[in-house]
DOZA-534032 format. One record per residue (C-alpha): x, y, z; residue number from 1; residue in one letter. Coordinates in Angstrom, 2 decimals. Layout:
px=X py=Y pz=Z n=NUM res=A
...
***
This chain:
px=59.55 py=-251.84 pz=17.73 n=1 res=M
px=56.79 py=-249.26 pz=17.63 n=2 res=R
px=54.48 py=-248.92 pz=20.65 n=3 res=P
px=50.94 py=-250.16 pz=20.18 n=4 res=D
px=48.45 py=-247.32 pz=19.53 n=5 res=P
px=45.74 py=-248.93 pz=21.67 n=6 res=S
px=45.51 py=-250.79 pz=24.99 n=7 res=P
px=46.76 py=-254.38 pz=24.88 n=8 res=R
px=46.22 py=-257.24 pz=27.27 n=9 res=R
px=49.25 py=-258.94 pz=28.80 n=10 res=T
px=48.17 py=-262.35 pz=27.58 n=11 res=R
px=48.10 py=-261.02 pz=24.00 n=12 res=D
px=51.43 py=-259.19 pz=24.23 n=13 res=L
px=53.61 py=-261.86 pz=25.81 n=14 res=V
px=53.50 py=-264.33 pz=22.87 n=15 res=P
px=54.71 py=-261.67 pz=20.43 n=16 res=E
px=57.00 py=-259.59 pz=22.66 n=17 res=R
px=58.04 py=-261.81 pz=25.51 n=18 res=G
px=58.14 py=-260.67 pz=29.14 n=19 res=R
px=60.18 py=-257.48 pz=28.58 n=20 res=R
px=57.10 py=-255.30 pz=28.04 n=21 res=L
px=58.44 py=-252.19 pz=29.79 n=22 res=H
px=60.84 py=-251.58 pz=26.90 n=23 res=S
px=58.05 py=-251.72 pz=24.31 n=24 res=S
px=56.75 py=-248.19 pz=24.82 n=25 res=G
px=53.89 py=-249.47 pz=26.99 n=26 res=L
px=53.06 py=-248.94 pz=30.66 n=27 res=V
px=50.72 py=-250.96 pz=32.92 n=28 res=P
px=47.31 py=-249.38 pz=33.32 n=29 res=H
px=45.17 py=-252.03 pz=35.00 n=30 res=H
px=46.13 py=-255.51 pz=36.08 n=31 res=R
px=46.66 py=-257.43 pz=32.86 n=32 res=G
px=46.42 py=-254.36 pz=30.62 n=33 res=L
px=49.02 py=-252.04 pz=29.06 n=34 res=W
px=48.63 py=-248.69 pz=27.32 n=35 res=V
px=51.05 py=-246.53 pz=25.28 n=36 res=P
px=53.47 py=-244.55 pz=27.41 n=37 res=R
px=52.32 py=-241.36 pz=25.67 n=38 res=T
px=48.64 py=-241.89 pz=26.49 n=39 res=A
px=46.88 py=-239.53 pz=28.89 n=40 res=D
px=45.91 py=-242.17 pz=31.42 n=41 res=R
px=43.59 py=-239.80 pz=33.30 n=42 res=H
px=41.52 py=-238.85 pz=30.25 n=43 res=H
px=38.06 py=-240.44 pz=30.53 n=44 res=P
px=38.16 py=-241.72 pz=26.93 n=45 res=L
px=41.52 py=-243.39 pz=27.55 n=46 res=T
px=40.02 py=-245.09 pz=30.57 n=47 res=R
px=36.88 py=-246.15 pz=28.68 n=48 res=I
px=39.01 py=-247.60 pz=25.87 n=49 res=T
px=41.01 py=-249.58 pz=28.43 n=50 res=A
px=37.84 py=-250.97 pz=29.97 n=51 res=I
px=36.61 py=-252.02 pz=26.54 n=52 res=T
px=39.87 py=-253.88 pz=25.88 n=53 res=A
px=39.35 py=-255.94 pz=29.02 n=54 res=L
px=35.58 py=-256.25 pz=28.89 n=55 res=Y
px=34.14 py=-255.85 pz=25.39 n=56 res=P
px=30.58 py=-254.55 pz=25.62 n=57 res=G
px=31.14 py=-252.84 pz=29.00 n=58 res=A
px=29.35 py=-249.49 pz=29.32 n=59 res=I
px=31.00 py=-246.72 pz=31.34 n=60 res=A
px=28.70 py=-244.98 pz=33.79 n=61 res=T
px=28.80 py=-242.84 pz=36.93 n=62 res=G
px=31.48 py=-240.17 pz=37.10 n=63 res=W
px=33.54 py=-241.79 pz=34.35 n=64 res=L
px=30.70 py=-241.34 pz=31.85 n=65 res=A
px=29.74 py=-237.89 pz=33.18 n=66 res=A
px=33.36 py=-236.74 pz=32.85 n=67 res=D
px=33.52 py=-238.10 pz=29.29 n=68 res=A
px=30.37 py=-236.13 pz=28.45 n=69 res=H
px=32.00 py=-232.94 pz=29.74 n=70 res=G
px=30.63 py=-232.52 pz=33.28 n=71 res=H
px=32.48 py=-229.46 pz=34.63 n=72 res=P
px=32.95 py=-230.69 pz=38.22 n=73 res=F
px=34.09 py=-234.33 pz=38.36 n=74 res=P
px=35.92 py=-235.41 pz=41.54 n=75 res=P
px=39.70 py=-235.40 pz=41.41 n=76 res=R
px=39.74 py=-239.16 pz=41.80 n=77 res=D
px=37.01 py=-241.60 pz=40.95 n=78 res=Y
px=36.98 py=-245.31 pz=40.05 n=79 res=P
px=36.45 py=-246.73 pz=36.57 n=80 res=D
px=32.76 py=-247.58 pz=36.94 n=81 res=E
px=30.87 py=-249.48 pz=34.28 n=82 res=F
px=27.91 py=-251.75 pz=33.69 n=83 res=A
px=29.28 py=-255.23 pz=32.99 n=84 res=A
px=26.05 py=-257.12 pz=32.32 n=85 res=G
px=26.41 py=-260.58 pz=33.85 n=86 res=S
px=30.24 py=-260.46 pz=33.95 n=87 res=T
px=31.89 py=-260.58 pz=37.37 n=88 res=R
px=34.67 py=-257.98 pz=37.70 n=89 res=V
px=37.45 py=-258.27 pz=40.27 n=90 res=R
px=40.16 py=-255.78 pz=39.36 n=91 res=R
px=41.59 py=-253.05 pz=41.62 n=92 res=P
px=40.50 py=-249.56 pz=40.58 n=93 res=G
px=37.45 py=-250.85 pz=38.71 n=94 res=M
px=33.81 py=-251.13 pz=39.71 n=95 res=I
px=32.04 py=-253.44 pz=37.30 n=96 res=G
px=28.37 py=-253.54 pz=38.22 n=97 res=R
px=26.35 py=-256.56 pz=37.16 n=98 res=Q
px=23.37 py=-254.88 pz=35.56 n=99 res=Y
px=22.29 py=-253.69 pz=32.13 n=100 res=T
px=21.77 py=-250.08 pz=31.03 n=101 res=I
px=18.75 py=-249.65 pz=28.72 n=102 res=P
px=19.81 py=-249.52 pz=25.08 n=103 res=R
px=18.29 py=-246.06 pz=24.56 n=104 res=E
px=20.67 py=-244.75 pz=27.24 n=105 res=H
px=23.87 py=-246.10 pz=25.68 n=106 res=V
px=26.15 py=-243.81 pz=23.61 n=107 res=C
px=29.24 py=-244.54 pz=21.53 n=108 res=H
px=31.91 py=-241.96 pz=22.35 n=109 res=L
px=34.97 py=-241.38 pz=20.24 n=110 res=T
px=37.84 py=-238.89 pz=20.23 n=111 res=G
px=41.60 py=-238.56 pz=19.94 n=112 res=T
px=42.05 py=-240.21 pz=23.36 n=113 res=A
px=40.03 py=-243.30 pz=22.51 n=114 res=G
px=36.55 py=-244.69 pz=22.01 n=115 res=A
px=33.99 py=-246.89 pz=23.72 n=116 res=G
px=30.49 py=-247.20 pz=25.10 n=117 res=L
px=29.14 py=-244.93 pz=27.85 n=118 res=A
px=25.84 py=-244.26 pz=29.53 n=119 res=A
px=23.90 py=-241.22 pz=28.34 n=120 res=S
px=24.43 py=-238.01 pz=30.35 n=121 res=P
px=21.05 py=-238.48 pz=32.05 n=122 res=A
px=21.76 py=-242.08 pz=33.03 n=123 res=W
px=25.27 py=-241.20 pz=34.24 n=124 res=A
px=23.80 py=-238.58 pz=36.60 n=125 res=L
px=21.10 py=-241.04 pz=37.65 n=126 res=F
px=23.77 py=-243.59 pz=38.62 n=127 res=D
px=25.77 py=-240.93 pz=40.49 n=128 res=I
px=22.68 py=-239.76 pz=42.38 n=129 res=A
px=21.58 py=-243.22 pz=43.49 n=130 res=R
px=24.92 py=-244.22 pz=44.99 n=131 res=R
px=26.97 py=-242.59 pz=47.72 n=132 res=G
px=26.49 py=-239.25 pz=49.42 n=133 res=D
px=23.31 py=-237.19 pz=49.03 n=134 res=L
px=25.18 py=-233.87 pz=48.96 n=135 res=T
px=27.47 py=-235.12 pz=46.17 n=136 res=D
px=24.39 py=-236.26 pz=44.26 n=137 res=A
px=22.83 py=-232.79 pz=44.46 n=138 res=V
px=26.11 py=-231.18 pz=43.36 n=139 res=C
px=26.24 py=-233.46 pz=40.32 n=140 res=A
px=22.59 py=-232.84 pz=39.38 n=141 res=L
px=22.86 py=-229.06 pz=39.80 n=142 res=D
px=25.37 py=-228.99 pz=36.93 n=143 res=A
px=23.17 py=-231.17 pz=34.71 n=144 res=G
px=22.39 py=-228.42 pz=32.15 n=145 res=P
px=26.11 py=-228.11 pz=31.36 n=146 res=S
px=25.95 py=-231.56 pz=29.73 n=147 res=I
px=22.49 py=-231.12 pz=28.27 n=148 res=G
px=20.48 py=-232.67 pz=31.11 n=149 res=V
px=17.39 py=-231.16 pz=32.71 n=150 res=D
px=17.27 py=-233.02 pz=36.05 n=151 res=P
px=13.47 py=-232.77 pz=36.30 n=152 res=E
px=12.69 py=-233.73 pz=32.71 n=153 res=L
px=15.49 py=-236.24 pz=32.10 n=154 res=D
px=16.48 py=-237.81 pz=35.44 n=155 res=V
px=13.24 py=-237.88 pz=37.44 n=156 res=R
px=11.50 py=-240.16 pz=34.90 n=157 res=P
px=14.34 py=-242.68 pz=35.37 n=158 res=L
px=13.73 py=-242.68 pz=39.13 n=159 res=A
px=9.95 py=-243.00 pz=38.61 n=160 res=M
px=10.32 py=-245.97 pz=36.24 n=161 res=N
px=8.79 py=-249.15 pz=37.71 n=162 res=P
px=11.99 py=-251.10 pz=36.91 n=163 res=R
px=13.54 py=-252.34 pz=40.16 n=164 res=R
px=16.81 py=-250.45 pz=40.58 n=165 res=I
px=18.35 py=-249.82 pz=44.05 n=166 res=P
px=18.78 py=-246.22 pz=45.16 n=167 res=G
px=15.86 py=-244.60 pz=43.33 n=168 res=K
px=14.56 py=-243.13 pz=46.59 n=169 res=R
px=17.81 py=-241.21 pz=47.08 n=170 res=Q
px=17.63 py=-239.93 pz=43.49 n=171 res=V
px=14.19 py=-238.48 pz=44.22 n=172 res=L
px=15.49 py=-236.91 pz=47.45 n=173 res=A
px=18.40 py=-235.32 pz=45.56 n=174 res=A
px=16.09 py=-234.02 pz=42.83 n=175 res=L
px=13.90 py=-232.36 pz=45.47 n=176 res=D
px=16.99 py=-230.43 pz=46.63 n=177 res=L
px=18.27 py=-229.62 pz=43.14 n=178 res=C
px=18.74 py=-226.03 pz=41.91 n=179 res=D
px=20.44 py=-225.64 pz=38.55 n=180 res=T
px=21.19 py=-221.97 pz=39.23 n=181 res=G
px=24.31 py=-222.92 pz=41.22 n=182 res=A
px=27.55 py=-222.36 pz=39.31 n=183 res=Q
px=29.87 py=-224.60 pz=41.33 n=184 res=S
px=29.66 py=-227.54 pz=43.75 n=185 res=P
px=30.61 py=-225.26 pz=46.62 n=186 res=W
px=27.74 py=-222.92 pz=45.83 n=187 res=E
px=25.49 py=-225.97 pz=46.06 n=188 res=T
px=27.06 py=-226.98 pz=49.39 n=189 res=R
px=26.56 py=-223.44 pz=50.69 n=190 res=T
px=22.91 py=-223.51 pz=49.64 n=191 res=R
px=22.40 py=-226.88 pz=51.34 n=192 res=L
px=24.05 py=-225.55 pz=54.51 n=193 res=L
px=21.46 py=-222.77 pz=54.66 n=194 res=L
px=18.60 py=-225.20 pz=54.04 n=195 res=M
px=19.86 py=-227.69 pz=56.64 n=196 res=N
px=19.85 py=-224.92 pz=59.26 n=197 res=H
px=16.38 py=-223.61 pz=58.44 n=198 res=G
px=17.57 py=-220.56 pz=56.51 n=199 res=L
px=15.03 py=-220.62 pz=53.70 n=200 res=T
px=14.05 py=-218.10 pz=51.03 n=201 res=G
px=17.53 py=-217.73 pz=49.52 n=202 res=F
px=17.68 py=-217.80 pz=45.72 n=203 res=Q
px=20.65 py=-218.56 pz=43.47 n=204 res=T
px=22.41 py=-216.00 pz=41.26 n=205 res=Q
px=20.47 py=-212.98 pz=42.52 n=206 res=V
px=21.06 py=-209.81 pz=40.44 n=207 res=P
px=21.79 py=-206.62 pz=42.37 n=208 res=V
px=19.71 py=-203.69 pz=41.03 n=209 res=P
px=21.88 py=-200.81 pz=39.87 n=210 res=G
px=25.13 py=-202.76 pz=40.13 n=211 res=L
px=26.81 py=-205.20 pz=37.69 n=212 res=P
px=26.84 py=-208.01 pz=40.24 n=213 res=Y
px=25.08 py=-211.29 pz=40.94 n=214 res=H
px=25.13 py=-212.82 pz=44.41 n=215 res=L
px=25.60 py=-216.58 pz=44.74 n=216 res=D
px=22.65 py=-216.68 pz=47.13 n=217 res=L
px=20.40 py=-213.89 pz=48.28 n=218 res=G
px=17.13 py=-212.79 pz=49.82 n=219 res=R
px=16.09 py=-209.77 pz=47.80 n=220 res=R
px=13.44 py=-208.48 pz=50.20 n=221 res=E
px=15.94 py=-208.42 pz=53.09 n=222 res=L
px=19.01 py=-207.50 pz=51.04 n=223 res=K
px=20.98 py=-210.36 pz=52.62 n=224 res=V
px=23.49 py=-212.20 pz=50.46 n=225 res=G
px=25.74 py=-215.23 pz=50.95 n=226 res=V
px=28.72 py=-215.99 pz=48.72 n=227 res=E
px=31.24 py=-218.79 pz=48.57 n=228 res=Y
px=34.80 py=-217.51 pz=48.10 n=229 res=D
px=37.02 py=-220.22 pz=46.64 n=230 res=G
px=40.79 py=-220.43 pz=46.51 n=231 res=E
px=41.13 py=-217.94 pz=43.63 n=232 res=H
px=39.76 py=-215.23 pz=45.93 n=233 res=H
px=43.06 py=-215.45 pz=47.88 n=234 res=R
px=44.87 py=-213.91 pz=44.91 n=235 res=D
px=45.81 py=-210.29 pz=45.82 n=236 res=P
px=44.36 py=-208.81 pz=42.61 n=237 res=A
px=41.10 py=-210.73 pz=43.04 n=238 res=Q
px=40.94 py=-209.81 pz=46.73 n=239 res=H
px=41.22 py=-206.11 pz=45.82 n=240 res=A
px=38.30 py=-206.51 pz=43.39 n=241 res=K
px=36.31 py=-208.30 pz=46.09 n=242 res=D
px=36.83 py=-205.45 pz=48.55 n=243 res=L
px=35.59 py=-202.93 pz=46.00 n=244 res=T
px=32.59 py=-205.15 pz=45.28 n=245 res=R
px=31.70 py=-205.64 pz=48.96 n=246 res=W
px=31.98 py=-201.91 pz=49.66 n=247 res=N
px=29.64 py=-201.09 pz=46.76 n=248 res=R
px=27.17 py=-203.73 pz=47.93 n=249 res=L
px=27.31 py=-202.36 pz=51.47 n=250 res=R
px=26.61 py=-198.82 pz=50.23 n=251 res=R
px=23.65 py=-200.21 pz=48.29 n=252 res=A
px=22.24 py=-201.58 pz=51.55 n=253 res=G
px=23.24 py=-205.23 pz=51.20 n=254 res=W
px=24.47 py=-207.38 pz=54.07 n=255 res=L
px=26.80 py=-209.93 pz=52.47 n=256 res=V
px=28.41 py=-212.98 pz=54.11 n=257 res=Y
px=31.48 py=-214.33 pz=52.25 n=258 res=P
px=32.12 py=-217.97 pz=53.22 n=259 res=L
px=35.21 py=-220.17 pz=52.92 n=260 res=T
px=35.48 py=-223.95 pz=52.67 n=261 res=T
px=36.15 py=-224.24 pz=56.39 n=262 res=T
px=33.09 py=-222.14 pz=57.24 n=263 res=M
px=30.90 py=-224.39 pz=55.08 n=264 res=V
px=32.29 py=-227.67 pz=56.42 n=265 res=T
px=33.89 py=-227.55 pz=59.87 n=266 res=R
px=32.21 py=-224.39 pz=61.18 n=267 res=D
px=28.75 py=-224.88 pz=59.65 n=268 res=A
px=26.90 py=-224.39 pz=62.95 n=269 res=Q
px=28.59 py=-221.07 pz=63.78 n=270 res=A
px=28.32 py=-219.89 pz=60.16 n=271 res=T
px=24.58 py=-220.56 pz=60.09 n=272 res=A
px=24.17 py=-218.77 pz=63.43 n=273 res=A
px=25.89 py=-215.64 pz=62.07 n=274 res=D
px=23.72 py=-215.57 pz=58.95 n=275 res=I
px=20.57 py=-216.22 pz=61.01 n=276 res=R
px=21.44 py=-213.20 pz=63.18 n=277 res=A
px=21.77 py=-211.04 pz=60.06 n=278 res=G
px=18.42 py=-212.27 pz=58.70 n=279 res=V
px=16.72 py=-211.47 pz=62.01 n=280 res=R
px=18.39 py=-208.05 pz=62.07 n=281 res=E
px=16.76 py=-207.34 pz=58.70 n=282 res=R
px=13.38 py=-208.47 pz=59.96 n=283 res=G
px=13.38 py=-211.97 pz=58.48 n=284 res=G
***
């Protein structure tokens, strides 16, 4: 028997196939729901299609919708979040919120992995920003332009709307910290580290005159730069390029601080103190 091409509920499958569903080319996806064994179960459209099979009319939102719209930096793991209207949802791995997304912010997404309803990119970021951690909210908003969202023009009006929605105050706080010049979540976290320790005046993606480089963060007048070096900078070939780059920046008069994940998270206090010393040395 051929596997079903779309998600199927257990209660619909049992009458036609009996209880031996594991031999039907299907695998369990959520409680009471099966998907084809060949399906990419992590693809956002696969997940949205599965939600629709269980809850027709559900509208994906949060990171699930943002990922489906092509946000470049979704978390590795996130729940299947959706607006369920008045329906109560009690399934592991799902967050069905009992509220309604305005019709003008509902999109129908379709692709080879599936189809279903999702919040608009602006509303998806709005939902991300009003729930959870403020730093994560800023990271999500900073990448808004990559999915066609201007945080100020598209998200702030949602937070200023008189409609009573919890979390709007945090959205406004995240928007006040937003800078769409950042090119990765860790650049955003580095920028917030500087701000949280009173190191102001740093701009994102600062071009270096006379050299083909841009610094993640920099103060032009002091020639002080700060850069986040991710895992790919551990590669020997990339490290050799970085050394050449840092030497050329040093000869051009720049004081550059390369930071790692540990320096941004666990050693934030000491990292900020080192950068503050360099700023003072340059007369800042």
